[in-house]
N, C-alpha and C positions, 0 to 999 in steps of 0.2 A: 504494500500500500504506500502511495506517495504521500509524504508529509507536507502539510500546508505551511507556507512561510508567512508569518505575521508581518504587519506593517512595521512594527518595531524592529524585527529581525532584518527586514529589508533596509530600513533606515540605517541600522548598525553596519550592515554589509557595505552600504554606500559610503559610510564614513571611513571604513577601513581601506578604501582604495584612494589612489592619488587623484583621480579625475575630479571628484567633488572639491578637493582642496584647490586644485588648479582653477576650477570654476569660480571659487570664492575670490581668488586673486584677480581673475579676469573681470569679475563684477566690480571689485573695488577700484580697478583701473579703468572701468567703463569701456572695456574692449569687447566688442560684439562677437558672437560666435561666427557670424558671416565673415567678418574680417579675418578671424583666425583661420577659418576654412579656406578662404581665398589665398591668404599669404602662405599657407602650408600645403596648398593644393590637395586638400582632402575634402570630403563632403561635409556640409553643415550638419547633416544627420549623424555622421560619425563623431563630430565634435560634441554634439548634444548628448549622444549616448555615453560617450566617455565622461563628460561632465556630470552626468547623473549616476555614474558608477555602474552602468548597464553593460558596458563593453570595454575592452582594452584597445589600445592603439599600438602601432609599431613603435619601437624605441626611437627610430629616426623621426617619426611624426611627433613624438613627445618632445624631443630635443627642439624641433622646429616650433612647436606650440610655445614652449618656454621662451624661445628667442623672441617671438612676437610680444611676449609679456616682459621682455627686458632681462631675461635670465639666460646667460650663455653658459650652459652646462659644460660644454667642452672646455671653455676658458677656465671655468671654476676647477675642473679636474686638473688641467695643466698647472694652474696656480698652486694647487695643493701638492702636486707632484714636485714642483720646483721648490716649494717650501719644506719638503721632506715630511709632510703630514701623512 
């Protein structure tokens, strides 16, 4: 028998993924999903599902989404490697 998932469990699952946190950042910065999708060359639907914690995106797409939001993940990694962290 398949177990039902409550709204609370679904909300917790969404909080446990990075997508909703990236969505919060985008909202605070007032960056629209449409712009992210266009700049990253992915569908707005994919961005929306990722933001809601309903699906994952490729690592390269995540790096690009973060760049649109002003976070250069590759640069941060290089910086930490250079500092010996």
